[in-house]
C-alpha positions, 0 to 999 in steps of 0.5 A: 478119203479126200483132203480138203484145203481151205485157204483163210489167209493168202497175203504176204507180210502184211494184210492186203485188201481182201487178203489176210496173212498166212493161214491154211486149213487142211482137213483129213477125216473130220480133223483139221491141221492148220498150217501157220496162223498169221491170219485172224484165225479165231474169227475165220475159223468160226466164219468158215464153220470149223469146230475148235474141238476138231483141230488136231494141231496148229503148225507154224513154219517160222517165227515171222509175225505174218505166220503166227500173230493170229495166235495171240487172239486165239490163245486169249479167247480159248484160254479166256472163255469157259465156253472153250473149257473142253478145247485143247489145242497143241501148237507146233513151233520151231526152236526160238519161237517167242511163245513166252511173249505170247503167254505174257501178253495175254496172261502176265505169265510166261507159262501161260494160263494153267487150270486144273485138269478136269476130274482131277482133285481140287488139291492135286495140284495137277494143271494144264493149259488149253493151248500147249506149245510143243517145240520142234527141232531143226533136225527132228524130221517128222514133227507130227504123226497121229496115224493119219496125217504125217508132217515132216519139217525141212529146214530152209534158208528164209531165216534161222529155224524156218521150215518147209512142211511135207504133209502126207495123208491118205496116200497123198503128199502136199508140199508147203514150201514155206517162206524161202530164201531169194532164188530158192536155193532151199527149194525142198529137194523132195520136189526134184528128187526122181526117186521120191515120186510125184507129189499131189500138190505144191503150194509155193510162196510168192513173196520173196522171189520172181516166180516167172524168172528163167531160173525159177521156171527151170527149177519148176520144170524139174518139179515132180507134182500134179498141181501148183498153187501160189500162196503168200503172194506179194504183187510187188514181186509177182503180179497177176501177169507174172503169175499168168506168164509162169502158168503159160510156161508150165502149162505142158506139165501141170496146172498152176493156180493163184490162191485167194482167201476163201479158196477151197480145193480137194485132192 
């Protein structure tokens, strides 16, 4: 079984021309797992033909708006229109995530918009939301496992309660670096652990450190992966030329690509 990745948004802290903020859909076995929701995901999910009913979860790496602001529109439309009455979406967020503010912005209620559970008696008092926030702890480790996909959260140093994700399915492993601290002292240890085996793909962020610095190259040369994709791109730090230089200096180990909105790959 293949894993398909669709990069819907590949920009950094704000939208650039031709680039929305961070959002990637990973599709496995007909289910869609969304990593970050900074892009205007409601419209982009429609543009790329994803069925909301097949979304297994949305997973937020940290509480910076460019990684979650699309949830405001997503929740408002899923909860607000009856054509989505059979849609239920779980959103996995870190400790401290401002879910109450998102709920209040849309419905004036910190608990969100609760509706009777389908099939429940009208007077049962049983309610549910179509969009449900689930908080994961920094030390939780595995934050999701549906028997097909396992996602592990690895705390990093970008801000409090920010994470890298290890995405495992079909005997394959993808590492999402998430946003890292300058010079990457919080680079996911699994990537350089000789006992961990080789990852199939590393998606490295390109907004907070210069990727072609000698210290970065030394770290990448110790990385065990079959492929690297630079995402969350900020040209103020990493120009096309810098990524090309990085690619050339790692070409004997693995290919390096630059993500773009609409990019689709399979592994």
